Steps between C-alpha positions, in 0.01 A plus 500: 500500500796500733504504875547877531210571267275259696581665833450839350157389369395376832589818679340699224169309559515578871572870434200503271282349767610767749406762230165331451445501885574862520287595205200310655526688821539829304171420311317364806581810712365721214185300468445505878533885498245527219249280675555673835444838337171376343372359828592812695329713237187264516487538886528885474219500225274288727542741781420786272193305357353452864557867578297593182227230524448500887622855584795638695564407866327723762734738671221697692251336735147489364612560147297321231705299258424578143628292208702705266363293212169687538652838511688591195653824623631337817635217283680741266654682805604154636666403177682839457622498863655150440650619178646819656620341831595151403572533135239227425290503182163347572208441263158397636247329260172340541393161377464621153854644512354851503765724662346646820827668623845581362775743579456632150150679499453469131511108519195496744178379320694306234533126469845361616637308198885490567495134603531328167451162653184607688663435840277749664182347378610143604611631853144656546354162398699262706648709771873408428752770486701538180792699369536658160695750308319793383628639165415854386634783291618683813671186643646311198714287744179379687363553847477197738155484642324266756122462512286375795133441537308763702200374702258649770451368845214287375737326264345675193774564226488860400816544283866487511805692617789536248830606678829574331791323666789593278688698766440205746633258235821698439552541878462121545746428208747758641493311816589179335780651282775486772416140547509431122852673493625281782362191309681607178823569669502176696411296190768673290763443768384132545516446127852637456621333817374165365668550161823621655522211735405261221763652268775487763423133609472385138828669399681350806368162432561502116845646540610216721324244282657662194838480650456124560387447145788704356741307710364173370530622140872615569582164659372331188752687287778343699581811713491337860653801659155688513335534835153626619479777761340359815232737608164495689611326812413131536180480279450240237673694220803598730543132580474406140772754408733358764453145375565616136824680603620197666422284192669746267819496721542120479441508117764798479749284682438200297509689169840667591655172562369350164595822308847513636574155374336558161682837470836346562421215252385751255815725531726209440293360214465836319822666567683618195822377625593128521515371851653159591541353855793261562529254779815430699638278223462762233202339324203708386210438735272792381474690168242756383359538152746782403793275577378238285427741222847661521685164510268351231453190704161579683446454868479115481840493313671708777381311805740251662771609258853599611518879476867487397407304194202714392634835615878471475553867597337465843802340676314303749363653817752781516336850521596696192362678187644379169402525135531236226377365176245209545455264208167364463391155393334636183827647381424864608710690762422786734705717733397424853604676825509286812473615852542223766412568856558222775212397737620466861332358812662472833841610373517238223417494129198298411478607128500799266279713276599577160350798297532480122459807272489486126712812415532432120234770414658743760840468342346547153316812627808636663688464167216673314499784752879546474467494117219757505696716734793512254330472168261708294141352508427593135809396312674260741809695476715587804374832669695787612579345846652180346691705230655712771592199693659337197669821402657537843643147486620567131671812614684308771609226248591752240732704731647179619568335157547839315224382251287767314155551621229707315132597559242621251185697605219477242176688477236439223416807284129524430388247754250745658338563163435132451369447860262795459382418152476119513452442875698348797460150373677590168756684703569196709528285196741736342720492829502122506600481134777763551630302791507189282689680216756645753569158650559354147783744413697459830733220610402242754712659773359844446211634701205695366264653764182708496525803721142610482265638231674501167849503638741205484871450586761262372818384701783382281779330678857448342395706184752721331375844375457376149283218613299745712432737200404187292250384761354853528466507120331152506248623755430805282448266207297243681251756645476700170325209321105539493311340791182299407248616772141385466537453124650854466861585433645746747833682483703611796874572537725495805736759650809337669749639750828304519761488787776284341737537796277436798767349718655839548194631694444434867153349527232321284264806560767740353556283196118472443445869549772595247352252244152667566659856450671378161153358388320832559791670300415261217137603515592862489703439189214352306439161646554159326870495580748418769747729676787428726496679828726801563535723793357796325176324470460480877579869528230575232257284694582685819451829311171374359391400864603842630310675218190286577510581870541879422217489241274326757538798739496761227116543528507539878799741493324731243761435227261448221426790262214542244551659171224593250521483134236702303258350252428764232202557282602491139258770367601780737828373677360547843564252780184311575638227721816363665673170577634451842843332489713402806861581583725391789722764677757253599722645773799313364448520114277817465175522300448162328276424211230222513696264285771469766284384785141412380614137381655450834170622665284263287721213582494555873126606515584853613328642187168470685613756756648721232182504289297580808726805573484622137116461502455702819748762412372544136134532629593746773733717256251532216206567735699788663604625163134505387396691811782754473493575123233306315579684170846341480441175677489175302153340464625160586808317633618153397655247751657181410401176676735206520387139454550430868273788590219374273498187695453664851150398618416847641622695193157664443481608866854657468408697197177619668697602812759701292208683331302567810816612698614740236154616379598441130196419294520131366466627132844670544690178567617264231658175595752363247581124451712333239367252252689205662335565835143531352544176297606282801139388564252697304187382708656592825655824377181619324304454830756685696510786251115526506525541875740792452291651228196500731691747713512734203872483417626426147712206383780529248699235302870616525761415259247361242679308232788361723305198637241292355386779235167306466210715385260242630558557865403867459147367470526285815680724736330825626748779419457870447849622372729340243866600526715416184852401594803712385613197294228570248603857468884460478590487128154595388622796290576397151346147567159493330407149601561606863315810464197293358518269806517781753207678321303174511545445870400871566183474283413163664528647847284800406232247345494319832448823687833505669727785582817441296831630639825463297812473711868581415462817288856623472503669160274772332461284188339227709256745655411642153424155361286414803307822459416409146383161615255666737672401821362707780745430801885458494773470765878504461828687560423731218196636678636473859728293719387361836565759756389572869137637528607840624738534196228415265265751655754770430543379124113500462527878544648526148287260292676268260457545128498201264783506266 
């Protein structure tokens, strides 16, 4: 138990004693009131007994005193008068407890038996007054009664008087209640005051003692700056706090002096740089561990040695910073930077301090950083920055010496396919191998650089045009050989743009740009070739950039148009559906077919915006047609989705938005995807298509037969419609084997529960053959060309007849 607990326990005992005293006074006062009430009641009962036994006092001269005891009627009147006037209930009994008088007439003549302890009988016998509580049915809480002996003047006991003193008792207790309340309040205040004083005093003392003990613990940790607040005047604890603070101050001063010396020694000993102190003669008087480690001599090997012999680059006591190569005794050498500062006192030099820094690693790091800044981290080849720098210098030399200068720009064909299918590690290995092969076919003075991704460049100095073409062909041949990547043979090719007369251009950037343009021209002509730059290539590139810019704004400027091509039911020749196809109303070139701009849209990523526009326009148009003229409106509309759109994360939400905005039922929308798109990743594709089908839309395989043509994936991919490509239909007439193939595909689609649509119907004979095969839906120029929706609605007014 701590000091605070002990103090609080002592004050609690005092408080409890105060409470005990107040409680004793409370109980004593109550007991005194009860005794006083009983005594008062006994006195009154004795007076009443004398009046009954001896007679009432004389109030008329010569009147004869007659005891009421002997006159029952007078006794009854007397008792009733006391009951009515003084509210006193009196019972008079004889020695046998026979009731002689009572306020209740019916009780007279009966035996009094309400004193269960026979208090009345014992009082008659011994003359002592007694009190008891009378219990009855009428008074379940009990009536307080006092009984006194009743005797005649001769001393003969004739009975007893029983007097109810409950009202007197209650009056007495009421008189003491105020005193009891005062006792209760006084005791409570005293109790709380004692506890409060004890708490405050204990808290004050323990706080000061705790401050002292805490300070002692802090001092033991070595923190001599801690002080104790001096409070409480000049008592013993205050004087103890003052003495403690004085002692802590002395310890603090001593510790600071010791720490300052140890800190200085520790800095010198643990400094990363070597430190040597020289005396006036240039000899080493002090050396730290780092100096001994850098020189390889150790501290003992440096002391008292001439600094000029050990550190030849220091040049004595002259203040300077130099760098030199230090040869160690073990045969190794390091590059050391020396900084010399003279020590002066009273205007004269008394020595010097030499700082030694081993900068060998720093120089190596600087070299590595410069190399990394100018070289590709994957292949180790020069990067674009270094190539441009070398090209600028080569241009200057070529112009001055009139020597030929050429640049090749190379881009691997099919690298993305390898990267996506085999992973980035395989792609990195292929790039490193390609870099090695390119380096192997070049001369030592030539530069091959990696510009980024799968793009390389070659700088050929002093190379005639024939040699440039030979190097370009060697690069084609070197990269055409199979690459062994993770035990798998991989084939890629390269497209090369050549600028054979680089010196005639103004800057390195222009040369590299022209080579890049020629490379893209080589890709456009079929890849795996090299082309020499011509000015028209640049013009074509600018035209392409202009077209790309105009196409990017075509959606926002409202230049896209939607045409519908009907899908016809074979049995009755009626249009049952339509395919939505996009056109571009180019302000410069008029209405353009998809083949002239869709490849560019797919290459630049704009195809997603175009697909979205076609989707919204198709849903809106077909819904409006169905509302205006349901008899002629197509039951469904097909919309093509590109590969890029299928990879959009919120594709399902976009489809749902188009349906909800237009109001078109989901069953009326068919989304067409090509085999190549569907087969990219069957697991991912199947999951995405299931999401779309949950909306209620249909999924169609477009151009079936031009991609993988695998019947197995029809089982794994959730589709509803199979569209047979026109290449199956062309030349079918007169070719029995081809007819059997088409018939087999149609029957397979029907067996799988798919809606089969044959595209490219351009002749009546083709339609007749398909009708015999049981084909139900066809599409082609013979049945209707793609036209604007309004025009198709007009044509629907005159139903087509199958030829």
